[in-house]
PDB file of N, CA, C, O and CB in Angstrom:
ATOM      1  N   MET A   1       1.152  -1.041 -13.337  1.00  0.00           N
ATOM      2  CA  MET A   1       1.075  -1.707 -12.052  1.00  0.00           C
ATOM      3  C   MET A   1       2.209  -1.167 -11.174  1.00  0.00           C
ATOM      4  O   MET A   1       3.357  -1.070 -11.607  1.00  0.00           O
ATOM      5  CB  MET A   1       1.163  -3.265 -12.213  1.00  0.00           C
ATOM      6  N   THR A   2       1.869  -0.828  -9.964  1.00  0.00           N
ATOM      7  CA  THR A   2       2.837  -0.332  -8.994  1.00  0.00           C
ATOM      8  C   THR A   2       3.012  -1.391  -7.915  1.00  0.00           C
ATOM      9  O   THR A   2       2.029  -1.907  -7.383  1.00  0.00           O
ATOM     10  CB  THR A   2       2.382   1.031  -8.379  1.00  0.00           C
ATOM     11  N   THR A   3       4.251  -1.714  -7.593  1.00  0.00           N
ATOM     12  CA  THR A   3       4.538  -2.678  -6.535  1.00  0.00           C
ATOM     13  C   THR A   3       5.138  -1.944  -5.350  1.00  0.00           C
ATOM     14  O   THR A   3       6.063  -1.145  -5.502  1.00  0.00           O
ATOM     15  CB  THR A   3       5.496  -3.794  -7.034  1.00  0.00           C
ATOM     16  N   LEU A   4       4.604  -2.222  -4.171  1.00  0.00           N
ATOM     17  CA  LEU A   4       5.081  -1.602  -2.936  1.00  0.00           C
ATOM     18  C   LEU A   4       5.740  -2.668  -2.070  1.00  0.00           C
ATOM     19  O   LEU A   4       5.233  -3.784  -1.953  1.00  0.00           O
ATOM     20  CB  LEU A   4       3.914  -0.907  -2.169  1.00  0.00           C
ATOM     21  N   LYS A   5       6.854  -2.325  -1.474  1.00  0.00           N
ATOM     22  CA  LYS A   5       7.485  -3.155  -0.447  1.00  0.00           C
ATOM     23  C   LYS A   5       7.110  -2.537   0.882  1.00  0.00           C
ATOM     24  O   LYS A   5       7.375  -1.359   1.121  1.00  0.00           O
ATOM     25  CB  LYS A   5       9.058  -3.246  -0.629  1.00  0.00           C
ATOM     26  N   ILE A   6       6.494  -3.326   1.750  1.00  0.00           N
ATOM     27  CA  ILE A   6       5.954  -2.811   3.002  1.00  0.00           C
ATOM     28  C   ILE A   6       6.592  -3.574   4.158  1.00  0.00           C
ATOM     29  O   ILE A   6       6.472  -4.796   4.249  1.00  0.00           O
ATOM     30  CB  ILE A   6       4.398  -2.936   3.039  1.00  0.00           C
ATOM     31  N   ASP A   7       7.269  -2.846   5.035  1.00  0.00           N
ATOM     32  CA  ASP A   7       7.959  -3.459   6.169  1.00  0.00           C
ATOM     33  C   ASP A   7       7.027  -3.613   7.365  1.00  0.00           C
ATOM     34  O   ASP A   7       6.035  -2.895   7.498  1.00  0.00           O
ATOM     35  CB  ASP A   7       9.180  -2.627   6.561  1.00  0.00           C
ATOM     36  N   ASN A   8       7.364  -4.556   8.224  1.00  0.00           N
ATOM     37  CA  ASN A   8       6.713  -4.760   9.533  1.00  0.00           C
ATOM     38  C   ASN A   8       5.282  -5.283   9.460  1.00  0.00           C
ATOM     39  O   ASN A   8       4.541  -5.158  10.435  1.00  0.00           O
ATOM     40  CB  ASN A   8       6.711  -3.474  10.288  1.00  0.00           C
ATOM     41  N   MET A   9       4.879  -5.854   8.353  1.00  0.00           N
ATOM     42  CA  MET A   9       3.565  -6.496   8.275  1.00  0.00           C
ATOM     43  C   MET A   9       3.715  -7.931   8.768  1.00  0.00           C
ATOM     44  O   MET A   9       4.623  -8.649   8.350  1.00  0.00           O
ATOM     45  CB  MET A   9       2.987  -6.455   6.810  1.00  0.00           C
ATOM     46  N   HIS A  10       2.800  -8.347   9.675  1.00  0.00           N
ATOM     47  CA  HIS A  10       2.952  -9.675  10.262  1.00  0.00           C
ATOM     48  C   HIS A  10       1.677 -10.509  10.274  1.00  0.00           C
ATOM     49  O   HIS A  10       1.736 -11.706  10.557  1.00  0.00           O
ATOM     50  CB  HIS A  10       3.453  -9.541  11.649  1.00  0.00           C
ATOM     51  N   CYS A  11       0.520  -9.909   9.974  1.00  0.00           N
ATOM     52  CA  CYS A  11      -0.720 -10.665  10.178  1.00  0.00           C
ATOM     53  C   CYS A  11      -1.830 -10.145   9.258  1.00  0.00           C
ATOM     54  O   CYS A  11      -1.645  -9.192   8.500  1.00  0.00           O
ATOM     55  CB  CYS A  11      -1.168 -10.579  11.655  1.00  0.00           C
ATOM     56  N   ASP A  12      -2.992 -10.807   9.352  1.00  0.00           N
ATOM     57  CA  ASP A  12      -4.144 -10.406   8.542  1.00  0.00           C
ATOM     58  C   ASP A  12      -4.642  -9.011   8.891  1.00  0.00           C
ATOM     59  O   ASP A  12      -5.129  -8.294   8.017  1.00  0.00           O
ATOM     60  CB  ASP A  12      -5.269 -11.402   8.713  1.00  0.00           C
ATOM     61  N   ALA A  13      -4.527  -8.616  10.154  1.00  0.00           N
ATOM     62  CA  ALA A  13      -4.946  -7.263  10.542  1.00  0.00           C
ATOM     63  C   ALA A  13      -4.076  -6.223   9.841  1.00  0.00           C
ATOM     64  O   ALA A  13      -4.569  -5.172   9.431  1.00  0.00           O
ATOM     65  CB  ALA A  13      -4.866  -7.083  12.082  1.00  0.00           C
ATOM     66  N   CYS A  14      -2.800  -6.512   9.705  1.00  0.00           N
ATOM     67  CA  CYS A  14      -1.898  -5.611   8.975  1.00  0.00           C
ATOM     68  C   CYS A  14      -2.343  -5.492   7.521  1.00  0.00           C
ATOM     69  O   CYS A  14      -2.387  -4.396   6.963  1.00  0.00           O
ATOM     70  CB  CYS A  14      -0.432  -6.116   9.050  1.00  0.00           C
ATOM     71  N   ILE A  15      -2.669  -6.618   6.919  1.00  0.00           N
ATOM     72  CA  ILE A  15      -3.115  -6.620   5.528  1.00  0.00           C
ATOM     73  C   ILE A  15      -4.379  -5.783   5.380  1.00  0.00           C
ATOM     74  O   ILE A  15      -4.501  -5.023   4.419  1.00  0.00           O
ATOM     75  CB  ILE A  15      -3.364  -8.060   5.036  1.00  0.00           C
ATOM     76  N   ARG A  16      -5.321  -5.907   6.313  1.00  0.00           N
ATOM     77  CA  ARG A  16      -6.555  -5.106   6.249  1.00  0.00           C
ATOM     78  C   ARG A  16      -6.251  -3.615   6.357  1.00  0.00           C
ATOM     79  O   ARG A  16      -6.821  -2.819   5.611  1.00  0.00           O
ATOM     80  CB  ARG A  16      -7.526  -5.523   7.369  1.00  0.00           C
ATOM     81  N   ARG A  17      -5.362  -3.223   7.271  1.00  0.00           N
ATOM     82  CA  ARG A  17      -5.023  -1.802   7.426  1.00  0.00           C
ATOM     83  C   ARG A  17      -4.401  -1.251   6.158  1.00  0.00           C
ATOM     84  O   ARG A  17      -4.743  -0.152   5.720  1.00  0.00           O
ATOM     85  CB  ARG A  17      -4.066  -1.600   8.606  1.00  0.00           C
ATOM     86  N   VAL A  18      -3.489  -2.010   5.565  1.00  0.00           N
ATOM     87  CA  VAL A  18      -2.829  -1.572   4.333  1.00  0.00           C
ATOM     88  C   VAL A  18      -3.848  -1.478   3.200  1.00  0.00           C
ATOM     89  O   VAL A  18      -3.857  -0.499   2.454  1.00  0.00           O
ATOM     90  CB  VAL A  18      -1.680  -2.541   3.950  1.00  0.00           C
ATOM     91  N   THR A  19      -4.697  -2.481   3.066  1.00  0.00           N
ATOM     92  CA  THR A  19      -5.709  -2.490   2.009  1.00  0.00           C
ATOM     93  C   THR A  19      -6.636  -1.290   2.139  1.00  0.00           C
ATOM     94  O   THR A  19      -6.948  -0.639   1.142  1.00  0.00           O
ATOM     95  CB  THR A  19      -6.520  -3.791   2.049  1.00  0.00           C
ATOM     96  N   GLN A  20      -7.080  -0.991   3.352  1.00  0.00           N
ATOM     97  CA  GLN A  20      -7.952   0.168   3.570  1.00  0.00           C
ATOM     98  C   GLN A  20      -7.243   1.464   3.198  1.00  0.00           C
ATOM     99  O   GLN A  20      -7.844   2.340   2.576  1.00  0.00           O
ATOM    100  CB  GLN A  20      -8.416   0.225   5.034  1.00  0.00           C
ATOM    101  N   ALA A  21      -5.982   1.597   3.568  1.00  0.00           N
ATOM    102  CA  ALA A  21      -5.229   2.813   3.248  1.00  0.00           C
ATOM    103  C   ALA A  21      -5.083   2.973   1.736  1.00  0.00           C
ATOM    104  O   ALA A  21      -5.247   4.073   1.208  1.00  0.00           O
ATOM    105  CB  ALA A  21      -3.839   2.782   3.916  1.00  0.00           C
ATOM    106  N   LEU A  22      -4.778   1.883   1.046  1.00  0.00           N
ATOM    107  CA  LEU A  22      -4.607   1.955  -0.409  1.00  0.00           C
ATOM    108  C   LEU A  22      -5.929   2.231  -1.109  1.00  0.00           C
ATOM    109  O   LEU A  22      -5.967   2.968  -2.094  1.00  0.00           O
ATOM    110  CB  LEU A  22      -4.000   0.657  -0.941  1.00  0.00           C
ATOM    111  N   ASN A  23      -7.005   1.652  -0.612  1.00  0.00           N
ATOM    112  CA  ASN A  23      -8.323   1.897  -1.209  1.00  0.00           C
ATOM    113  C   ASN A  23      -8.783   3.335  -1.011  1.00  0.00           C
ATOM    114  O   ASN A  23      -9.686   3.788  -1.714  1.00  0.00           O
ATOM    115  CB  ASN A  23      -9.351   0.948  -0.617  1.00  0.00           C
ATOM    116  N   SER A  24      -8.187   4.059  -0.077  1.00  0.00           N
ATOM    117  CA  SER A  24      -8.558   5.464   0.135  1.00  0.00           C
ATOM    118  C   SER A  24      -7.937   6.386  -0.910  1.00  0.00           C
ATOM    119  O   SER A  24      -8.316   7.553  -1.007  1.00  0.00           O
ATOM    120  CB  SER A  24      -8.133   5.914   1.528  1.00  0.00           C
ATOM    121  N   LEU A  25      -6.995   5.879  -1.689  1.00  0.00           N
ATOM    122  CA  LEU A  25      -6.340   6.687  -2.722  1.00  0.00           C
ATOM    123  C   LEU A  25      -7.264   6.868  -3.925  1.00  0.00           C
ATOM    124  O   LEU A  25      -8.075   5.991  -4.225  1.00  0.00           O
ATOM    125  CB  LEU A  25      -5.010   6.034  -3.162  1.00  0.00           C
ATOM    126  N   PRO A  26      -7.143   8.009  -4.618  1.00  0.00           N
ATOM    127  CA  PRO A  26      -7.994   8.248  -5.787  1.00  0.00           C
ATOM    128  C   PRO A  26      -7.671   7.281  -6.923  1.00  0.00           C
ATOM    129  O   PRO A  26      -6.507   6.975  -7.181  1.00  0.00           O
ATOM    130  CB  PRO A  26      -7.836   9.689  -6.272  1.00  0.00           C
ATOM    131  N   ASP A  27      -8.713   6.809  -7.593  1.00  0.00           N
ATOM    132  CA  ASP A  27      -8.567   5.954  -8.784  1.00  0.00           C
ATOM    133  C   ASP A  27      -7.589   4.806  -8.554  1.00  0.00           C
ATOM    134  O   ASP A  27      -6.672   4.602  -9.349  1.00  0.00           O
ATOM    135  CB  ASP A  27      -8.101   6.788  -9.975  1.00  0.00           C
ATOM    136  N   THR A  28      -7.778   4.069  -7.486  1.00  0.00           N
ATOM    137  CA  THR A  28      -6.866   2.990  -7.149  1.00  0.00           C
ATOM    138  C   THR A  28      -7.608   1.667  -7.096  1.00  0.00           C
ATOM    139  O   THR A  28      -8.674   1.560  -6.490  1.00  0.00           O
ATOM    140  CB  THR A  28      -6.175   3.266  -5.815  1.00  0.00           C
ATOM    141  N   LYS A  29      -7.030   0.662  -7.739  1.00  0.00           N
ATOM    142  CA  LYS A  29      -7.538  -0.700  -7.663  1.00  0.00           C
ATOM    143  C   LYS A  29      -6.444  -1.539  -7.003  1.00  0.00           C
ATOM    144  O   LYS A  29      -5.342  -1.664  -7.536  1.00  0.00           O
ATOM    145  CB  LYS A  29      -7.931  -1.264  -9.092  1.00  0.00           C
ATOM    146  N   VAL A  30      -6.752  -2.100  -5.861  1.00  0.00           N
ATOM    147  CA  VAL A  30      -5.789  -2.943  -5.161  1.00  0.00           C
ATOM    148  C   VAL A  30      -5.854  -4.333  -5.788  1.00  0.00           C
ATOM    149  O   VAL A  30      -6.881  -5.006  -5.705  1.00  0.00           O
ATOM    150  CB  VAL A  30      -6.081  -2.995  -3.612  1.00  0.00           C
ATOM    151  N   GLU A  31      -4.770  -4.756  -6.409  1.00  0.00           N
ATOM    152  CA  GLU A  31      -4.725  -6.055  -7.070  1.00  0.00           C
ATOM    153  C   GLU A  31      -4.473  -7.173  -6.058  1.00  0.00           C
ATOM    154  O   GLU A  31      -5.167  -8.190  -6.062  1.00  0.00           O
ATOM    155  CB  GLU A  31      -3.640  -6.065  -8.152  1.00  0.00           C
ATOM    156  N   GLU A  32      -3.477  -6.977  -5.195  1.00  0.00           N
ATOM    157  CA  GLU A  32      -3.169  -7.990  -4.184  1.00  0.00           C
ATOM    158  C   GLU A  32      -2.351  -7.366  -3.070  1.00  0.00           C
ATOM    159  O   GLU A  32      -1.532  -6.477  -3.302  1.00  0.00           O
ATOM    160  CB  GLU A  32      -2.410  -9.184  -4.808  1.00  0.00           C
ATOM    161  N   VAL A  33      -2.585  -7.842  -1.863  1.00  0.00           N
ATOM    162  CA  VAL A  33      -1.801  -7.425  -0.712  1.00  0.00           C
ATOM    163  C   VAL A  33      -1.408  -8.694   0.038  1.00  0.00           C
ATOM    164  O   VAL A  33      -2.264  -9.474   0.454  1.00  0.00           O
ATOM    165  CB  VAL A  33      -2.601  -6.424   0.212  1.00  0.00           C
ATOM    166  N   TYR A  34      -0.128  -8.884   0.199  1.00  0.00           N
ATOM    167  CA  TYR A  34       0.418  -9.988   0.965  1.00  0.00           C
ATOM    168  C   TYR A  34       1.300  -9.399   2.052  1.00  0.00           C
ATOM    169  O   TYR A  34       1.628  -8.213   2.018  1.00  0.00           O
ATOM    170  CB  TYR A  34       1.213 -10.981   0.056  1.00  0.00           C
ATOM    171  N   ILE A  35       1.678 -10.211   3.001  1.00  0.00           N
ATOM    172  CA  ILE A  35       2.600  -9.735   4.030  1.00  0.00           C
ATOM    173  C   ILE A  35       3.894  -9.317   3.342  1.00  0.00           C
ATOM    174  O   ILE A  35       4.594 -10.143   2.755  1.00  0.00           O
ATOM    175  CB  ILE A  35       2.866 -10.836   5.121  1.00  0.00           C
ATOM    176  N   GLY A  36       4.199  -8.032   3.421  1.00  0.00           N
ATOM    177  CA  GLY A  36       5.438  -7.503   2.856  1.00  0.00           C
ATOM    178  C   GLY A  36       5.330  -6.842   1.500  1.00  0.00           C
ATOM    179  O   GLY A  36       6.228  -6.094   1.114  1.00  0.00           O
ATOM    180  N   THR A  37       4.237  -7.098   0.749  1.00  0.00           N
ATOM    181  CA  THR A  37       4.119  -6.490  -0.578  1.00  0.00           C
ATOM    182  C   THR A  37       2.669  -6.154  -0.906  1.00  0.00           C
ATOM    183  O   THR A  37       1.735  -6.711  -0.331  1.00  0.00           O
ATOM    184  CB  THR A  37       4.691  -7.424  -1.646  1.00  0.00           C
ATOM    185  N   ALA A  38       2.512  -5.236  -1.838  1.00  0.00           N
ATOM    186  CA  ALA A  38       1.199  -4.914  -2.392  1.00  0.00           C
ATOM    187  C   ALA A  38       1.385  -4.535  -3.849  1.00  0.00           C
ATOM    188  O   ALA A  38       2.397  -3.940  -4.222  1.00  0.00           O
ATOM    189  CB  ALA A  38       0.504  -3.762  -1.594  1.00  0.00           C
ATOM    190  N   ARG A  39       0.396  -4.884  -4.674  1.00  0.00           N
ATOM    191  CA  ARG A  39       0.404  -4.496  -6.084  1.00  0.00           C
ATOM    192  C   ARG A  39      -0.898  -3.755  -6.347  1.00  0.00           C
ATOM    193  O   ARG A  39      -1.983  -4.253  -6.050  1.00  0.00           O
ATOM    194  CB  ARG A  39       0.564  -5.747  -7.040  1.00  0.00           C
ATOM    195  N   ILE A  40      -0.772  -2.549  -6.913  1.00  0.00           N
ATOM    196  CA  ILE A  40      -1.947  -1.715  -7.147  1.00  0.00           C
ATOM    197  C   ILE A  40      -1.907  -1.097  -8.532  1.00  0.00           C
ATOM    198  O   ILE A  40      -0.838  -0.901  -9.109  1.00  0.00           O
ATOM    199  CB  ILE A  40      -2.047  -0.620  -6.089  1.00  0.00           C
ATOM    200  N   GLU A  41      -3.084  -0.795  -9.057  1.00  0.00           N
ATOM    201  CA  GLU A  41      -3.241   0.036 -10.249  1.00  0.00           C
ATOM    202  C   GLU A  41      -3.747   1.370  -9.729  1.00  0.00           C
ATOM    203  O   GLU A  41      -4.766   1.419  -9.040  1.00  0.00           O
ATOM    204  CB  GLU A  41      -4.236  -0.613 -11.331  1.00  0.00           C
ATOM    205  N   THR A  42      -3.049   2.453 -10.047  1.00  0.00           N
ATOM    206  CA  THR A  42      -3.457   3.740  -9.498  1.00  0.00           C
ATOM    207  C   THR A  42      -3.002   4.897 -10.370  1.00  0.00           C
ATOM    208  O   THR A  42      -2.036   4.794 -11.126  1.00  0.00           O
ATOM    209  CB  THR A  42      -2.910   3.908  -8.099  1.00  0.00           C
ATOM    210  N   THR A  43      -3.726   6.000 -10.243  1.00  0.00           N
ATOM    211  CA  THR A  43      -3.276   7.255 -10.837  1.00  0.00           C
ATOM    212  C   THR A  43      -2.706   8.158  -9.749  1.00  0.00           C
ATOM    213  O   THR A  43      -2.286   9.281 -10.026  1.00  0.00           O
ATOM    214  CB  THR A  43      -4.437   7.962 -11.584  1.00  0.00           C
ATOM    215  N   ALA A  44      -2.692   7.664  -8.507  1.00  0.00           N
ATOM    216  CA  ALA A  44      -2.138   8.447  -7.393  1.00  0.00           C
ATOM    217  C   ALA A  44      -0.636   8.646  -7.591  1.00  0.00           C
ATOM    218  O   ALA A  44       0.049   7.797  -8.161  1.00  0.00           O
ATOM    219  CB  ALA A  44      -2.417   7.745  -6.032  1.00  0.00           C
ATOM    220  N   THR A  45      -0.148   9.768  -7.116  1.00  0.00           N
ATOM    221  CA  THR A  45       1.282  10.049  -7.210  1.00  0.00           C
ATOM    222  C   THR A  45       2.034   9.243  -6.155  1.00  0.00           C
ATOM    223  O   THR A  45       1.441   8.807  -5.169  1.00  0.00           O
ATOM    224  CB  THR A  45       1.558  11.565  -7.039  1.00  0.00           C
ATOM    225  N   PRO A  46       3.333   9.042  -6.356  1.00  0.00           N
ATOM    226  CA  PRO A  46       4.128   8.368  -5.322  1.00  0.00           C
ATOM    227  C   PRO A  46       4.010   9.056  -3.964  1.00  0.00           C
ATOM    228  O   PRO A  46       3.993   8.393  -2.926  1.00  0.00           O
ATOM    229  CB  PRO A  46       5.592   8.314  -5.741  1.00  0.00           C
ATOM    230  N   GLU A  47       3.930  10.381  -3.973  1.00  0.00           N
ATOM    231  CA  GLU A  47       3.802  11.122  -2.716  1.00  0.00           C
ATOM    232  C   GLU A  47       2.491  10.788  -2.010  1.00  0.00           C
ATOM    233  O   GLU A  47       2.462  10.636  -0.789  1.00  0.00           O
ATOM    234  CB  GLU A  47       3.889  12.631  -2.975  1.00  0.00           C
ATOM    235  N   GLN A  48       1.403  10.673  -2.778  1.00  0.00           N
ATOM    236  CA  GLN A  48       0.104  10.320  -2.199  1.00  0.00           C
ATOM    237  C   GLN A  48       0.127   8.907  -1.619  1.00  0.00           C
ATOM    238  O   GLN A  48      -0.413   8.660  -0.541  1.00  0.00           O
ATOM    239  CB  GLN A  48      -1.003  10.438  -3.258  1.00  0.00           C
ATOM    240  N   ILE A  49       0.751   7.991  -2.341  1.00  0.00           N
ATOM    241  CA  ILE A  49       0.844   6.605  -1.876  1.00  0.00           C
ATOM    242  C   ILE A  49       1.623   6.542  -0.569  1.00  0.00           C
ATOM    243  O   ILE A  49       1.175   5.926   0.398  1.00  0.00           O
ATOM    244  CB  ILE A  49       1.516   5.711  -2.944  1.00  0.00           C
ATOM    245  N   LEU A  50       2.780   7.177  -0.542  1.00  0.00           N
ATOM    246  CA  LEU A  50       3.621   7.125   0.656  1.00  0.00           C
ATOM    247  C   LEU A  50       2.958   7.825   1.839  1.00  0.00           C
ATOM    248  O   LEU A  50       3.110   7.381   2.977  1.00  0.00           O
ATOM    249  CB  LEU A  50       4.983   7.759   0.373  1.00  0.00           C
ATOM    250  N   ALA A  51       2.228   8.909   1.592  1.00  0.00           N
ATOM    251  CA  ALA A  51       1.532   9.604   2.678  1.00  0.00           C
ATOM    252  C   ALA A  51       0.438   8.717   3.270  1.00  0.00           C
ATOM    253  O   ALA A  51       0.279   8.660   4.489  1.00  0.00           O
ATOM    254  CB  ALA A  51       0.926  10.930   2.172  1.00  0.00           C
ATOM    255  N   ALA A  52      -0.313   8.027   2.415  1.00  0.00           N
ATOM    256  CA  ALA A  52      -1.366   7.124   2.902  1.00  0.00           C
ATOM    257  C   ALA A  52      -0.755   5.987   3.709  1.00  0.00           C
ATOM    258  O   ALA A  52      -1.294   5.591   4.742  1.00  0.00           O
ATOM    259  CB  ALA A  52      -2.193   6.558   1.723  1.00  0.00           C
ATOM    260  N   MET A  53       0.356   5.469   3.243  1.00  0.00           N
ATOM    261  CA  MET A  53       0.997   4.354   3.939  1.00  0.00           C
ATOM    262  C   MET A  53       1.651   4.811   5.233  1.00  0.00           C
ATOM    263  O   MET A  53       1.708   4.043   6.193  1.00  0.00           O
ATOM    264  CB  MET A  53       2.033   3.692   3.040  1.00  0.00           C
ATOM    265  N   GLN A  54       2.145   6.039   5.282  1.00  0.00           N
ATOM    266  CA  GLN A  54       2.746   6.556   6.513  1.00  0.00           C
ATOM    267  C   GLN A  54       1.716   6.579   7.634  1.00  0.00           C
ATOM    268  O   GLN A  54       2.048   6.336   8.795  1.00  0.00           O
ATOM    269  CB  GLN A  54       3.324   7.968   6.287  1.00  0.00           C
ATOM    270  N   LYS A  55       0.469   6.872   7.288  1.00  0.00           N
ATOM    271  CA  LYS A  55      -0.603   6.899   8.285  1.00  0.00           C
ATOM    272  C   LYS A  55      -0.851   5.522   8.890  1.00  0.00           C
ATOM    273  O   LYS A  55      -1.349   5.425  10.012  1.00  0.00           O
ATOM    274  CB  LYS A  55      -1.886   7.425   7.660  1.00  0.00           C
ATOM    275  N   THR A  56      -0.509   4.449   8.162  1.00  0.00           N
ATOM    276  CA  THR A  56      -0.712   3.100   8.683  1.00  0.00           C
ATOM    277  C   THR A  56       0.389   2.704   9.653  1.00  0.00           C
ATOM    278  O   THR A  56       0.217   1.783  10.453  1.00  0.00           O
ATOM    279  CB  THR A  56      -0.779   2.098   7.541  1.00  0.00           C
ATOM    280  N   GLY A  57       1.524   3.401   9.584  1.00  0.00           N
ATOM    281  CA  GLY A  57       2.647   3.065  10.456  1.00  0.00           C
ATOM    282  C   GLY A  57       3.589   2.024   9.864  1.00  0.00           C
ATOM    283  O   GLY A  57       4.516   1.579  10.540  1.00  0.00           O
ATOM    284  N   PHE A  58       3.364   1.628   8.605  1.00  0.00           N
ATOM    285  CA  PHE A  58       4.232   0.654   7.958  1.00  0.00           C
ATOM    286  C   PHE A  58       5.182   1.367   6.996  1.00  0.00           C
ATOM    287  O   PHE A  58       4.728   2.006   6.047  1.00  0.00           O
ATOM    288  CB  PHE A  58       3.396  -0.413   7.210  1.00  0.00           C
ATOM    289  N   PRO A  59       6.498   1.268   7.227  1.00  0.00           N
ATOM    290  CA  PRO A  59       7.448   1.849   6.278  1.00  0.00           C
ATOM    291  C   PRO A  59       7.254   1.209   4.893  1.00  0.00           C
ATOM    292  O   PRO A  59       7.176  -0.014   4.769  1.00  0.00           O
ATOM    293  CB  PRO A  59       8.916   1.650   6.777  1.00  0.00           C
ATOM    294  N   THR A  60       7.178   2.046   3.868  1.00  0.00           N
ATOM    295  CA  THR A  60       6.854   1.573   2.522  1.00  0.00           C
ATOM    296  C   THR A  60       7.816   2.145   1.510  1.00  0.00           C
ATOM    297  O   THR A  60       8.232   3.300   1.609  1.00  0.00           O
ATOM    298  CB  THR A  60       5.423   1.939   2.148  1.00  0.00           C
ATOM    299  N   HIS A  61       8.169   1.320   0.527  1.00  0.00           N
ATOM    300  CA  HIS A  61       9.047   1.721  -0.572  1.00  0.00           C
ATOM    301  C   HIS A  61       8.364   1.338  -1.876  1.00  0.00           C
ATOM    302  O   HIS A  61       7.804   0.248  -1.997  1.00  0.00           O
ATOM    303  CB  HIS A  61      10.466   1.051  -0.455  1.00  0.00           C
ATOM    304  N   ILE A  62       8.415   2.237  -2.847  1.00  0.00           N
ATOM    305  CA  ILE A  62       7.830   1.960  -4.155  1.00  0.00           C
ATOM    306  C   ILE A  62       8.900   1.375  -5.052  1.00  0.00           C
ATOM    307  O   ILE A  62       9.972   1.957  -5.216  1.00  0.00           O
ATOM    308  CB  ILE A  62       7.220   3.240  -4.784  1.00  0.00           C
ATOM    309  N   GLU A  63       8.603   0.211  -5.637  1.00  0.00           N
ATOM    310  CA  GLU A  63       9.538  -0.405  -6.575  1.00  0.00           C
ATOM    311  C   GLU A  63       9.256   0.119  -7.965  1.00  0.00           C
ATOM    312  O   GLU A  63       8.100   0.281  -8.355  1.00  0.00           O
ATOM    313  CB  GLU A  63       9.436  -1.951  -6.542  1.00  0.00           C
ATOM    314  N   GLN A  64      10.302   0.382  -8.703  1.00  0.00           N
ATOM    315  CA  GLN A  64      10.145   0.864 -10.076  1.00  0.00           C
ATOM    316  C   GLN A  64      10.336  -0.265 -11.053  1.00  0.00           C
ATOM    317  O   GLN A  64      10.242  -0.057 -12.263  1.00  0.00           O
ATOM    318  CB  GLN A  64      11.130   1.991 -10.377  1.00  0.00           C
TER     319      GLN A  64
END
């Protein structure tokens, strides 16, 4: 399970944008997305995750 810290999320529209971006990653199951965090099961690399999230405009950090 990978946990992401996502800055500047404030509403349901933000959650939808993040969820769509994460679902675009290969072999990814989005477990939960809340304002400020997301938990996913994925085989995507950290670089792929951060690139997808950069496109959403939300600064993202991967927690280890």
